[in-house]
Phi, psi and omega in degrees: 000319182292327178293319183294317177299311181295324176295320177293323179295316180297314178298319175296319183293318178294318177296320185288337177286339181279341174298317186276343179274097178231136180238136182283130176239136180236131181253131180236154180288326184228159176297327183294318179299313179301311178303316178296318176300308187290330179289318180291319180296334176276338179267342182263131184272143174291122182291345183257337184275165179270094177053052178233141177284168182284341175295318187267348187273145174261006179292153185294324181291327178294320178295320176302313180299316175301317178297323179291319178298315180303316176298316184288327177295317177293335173280355173092014178287152186279169178304310180300318179299317179295314180298314179300321178296315177299313180297319179298320183280318187249357180087171182298341182299330187290342181252130184294343182247089185290150181279161179269114177214186181304324181274334182259003185291334180290332176298330180270327185271329184295322178295322178295320180296315182296319178296313177302314178301310180300323179293314177301317178299312184296314181298315188289321182291325178289329177288326186279331184294319179293327178300311181298315180295321179293325180290322178297317179294324180289320177296317179299318180294319178295327177290320175297320175299317181291329180286331181284336186285000000 
């Protein structure tokens, strides 16, 4: 009786795992539509995930976005139309290449500002150190001269 129960438990465990294993399959009319779908799913960011595209994300919202991209591609919408739809719905964050506008200009300018600031800081600090060292050496030399007198 114990063997029969354990056999049933093993059988149920094996069958239940197949319920959770589901893979999304998308059928397209043309290869161009398929290529566009896979390109867009790699370029669109999951709004819930930490810097992960919707092709690689397992989040439910990423699955919803993949289905929406599939639907829009099958409707014949262009790449730009689909990206604009996603940006309108989820904001500029959803696209990995943010536009340059008043709110994102800092993303483009701050790195350049920090590099320039760093260069100025290094140049100024290098110019000031030799002066201090020369002054210290000059004072030490003057003390030696005075002691010799």
